N, C-alpha and C positions, 0 to 999 in steps of 0.2 A: 268297082275296080276300072271298068272300061271309062267309067266318066272322069276318075282321076288321072288317068292317063291322058285322056283328050284334056283335061286341066293344064296338065304339065305342058304337053306338045303346044297349048294354045299359050299358055305363058311363056314359054321359049320362043315363038316366033313372035309374039309381043315384045319381049325383051329387043330381041335381034332387030325388029324394025323400027325403034325406038331409039337406037343407038345407045342401049343399055348391054349389051355383049359384053362388054368388061367385068360390068358387076356381075353378069350372071355368071361369066367364066371364074370368079371368084366365090360362089357359092359351094359351101360342102354339103355334098349330099350322101346319105346312106340308105342301104336298104332294110329291112326287117322282115322276118319271117315269123309272123304273131303268132299264129298257130302252133310253129314247131317251138317257137320259145314256151309257150303254157305246157305243150306236151313233155317238152323235154325236161321241165324241173324237175327239181327231186320231190317238190310237192305232188304233181302230177304222177310221176311215178311210185310213189307211196302210196295214192289215191288208186292206182292201178292193181297194185298187190291187194290192197285192202276190200278193194271189189271183187275182185277173184274169189279172196276165201268166202266173202259175205253172199255173193251169186254162186260159185261154185258149186254148192249141193244141188240147187235149182236147176242150173245148168245138166249135172248128169243126170237128175231124174229125167229131163227133156232128153236128154241122149239115150238113156233106157228104153222111154217110151217110143222114140222113134225106131229103136230097134228092135223092139217087140211089133210094132206095126208092122215093119217093112216085114220082118219073118213070117207073120200069118199073111200078109200081100204074097209073099213069093210063093207058099203052100197053095194060096187060090189058084196062083197062074200055075204053076207044076202040076197040081192034082187036082183042081178044083172040077174039073168035067167030070173024074174018075170018082168022087165023092158021091157020098149020100145027100140027098137033099137038107134033110135037117143038119147034116154036118155043115155044108157049104153055107147055109144059112144063118148057121151059128157064127162061123169062122168071118163073114161079111159083115154081122152086127158088131162082131167084138173089134173088127178093123175099124170099122166107121167111128166107134165109142173112142180108141185110142186114138184115131186123129182129131176127134173132137177135143178131147183132153188135150192133146199135144198142140191145138191152134191156142186154147185157152189159157193153159201154163206159161205156152211161149210167149202170148199177149200180155200178162201179166208182169213176167219177167222184166220183158223190153220197157214194158210203163214204170215198173220199180228202177230199170239200170236209166232209164233217161232222168227218172226226179233225182237220183243220185247224182247223175253227170252234171245235172242244171245247179244241184246245191254246189258242187264243188267248183264249177265255174264260178260263180256267184261269191266263192268264198276268194279264187286266186287271183279273179281278174284285177281286185285295185292292188294286188301286190305284182302284177304283171304291169299293170299302168303305171305304177310308180318306178318301176325297173325301169322301164320304158324311157319314162321322163329323166331319169338320173344321167341313163346312159346318152340321152340326148342332149341334157346340158353340159355334160362333162365333156363330152365330144363338138359341142359346140357346132351343130349341124341345125343348115338353114331347112333342110327337105328330107323328111324321111319318106320311103316309098315303101308300101307292101311287097314284097316280094313275088306276088303273085303278079303283079302289075308290071313286073319288070319281064324282057325277055332274057338277058343275059346282065351278068354283075361279074366284076371281078371281087376275090373273095374280100379284099382290104376294104370294102366298101361293104360289107353286109356285117350288120351289128349283130345279129341274131345271139353268137355266141356270148357276146358280151352281156347282153339282157337275160340269157339264163344263168350266167353266173352271178349276176347282181339280184337276180330273183332269189338263188339257191344262198346267199349269203343274208338276206334279209328275211328272217327267218319269222 
C-alpha cells in the first residue's frame, strides 16, 4: 500500500514537472475498499450465516470446556490449600487435561474455519474482481486506489457501494 501511495505521489510530481498538469487534472479517480466490498456482499453474508451453523456446535463445545476448566481453576484457587492432597492433585490433573483438550479443539476449529474461509474467498474473488472491472469501465475511471492507501476521500469518489451492488446482481 505504501508503495502504491509513493507511486501516485511520484506520478503526480512527474506530471506536474513535465507540464502535464492539465492532463492529470482531467483524470477520473476513485477509491475502493476492496475488503469491505467482499465482506458486505450478499454472498459473504450468506457464508457467515452458513459458517455459524457449521462451526457453531464446535464453538459451543469449546465454550463449555473453557467454562468447566475455569470452574476447576476457581475451586483450586479458592480452596486448594484446604483440600486433601489426593483431591487437589485430581483437580489439577483434570484442569490440565481440559486445558489440553481446549487447545487441541481450538486449533482444529481454527484450521477448519481457515480452510472454509479460503475456499469462500477462492469462489468470491473472481466475482468481486469482475464487479470491480465493470464499475471501473462504466465509470471510466483512470485511477482507482485502495481505500487503505488514502487518508481522506469525499463519498462521491468512493465506488465501494457500487461494487457491492454490482456483485450482488451477478449471482
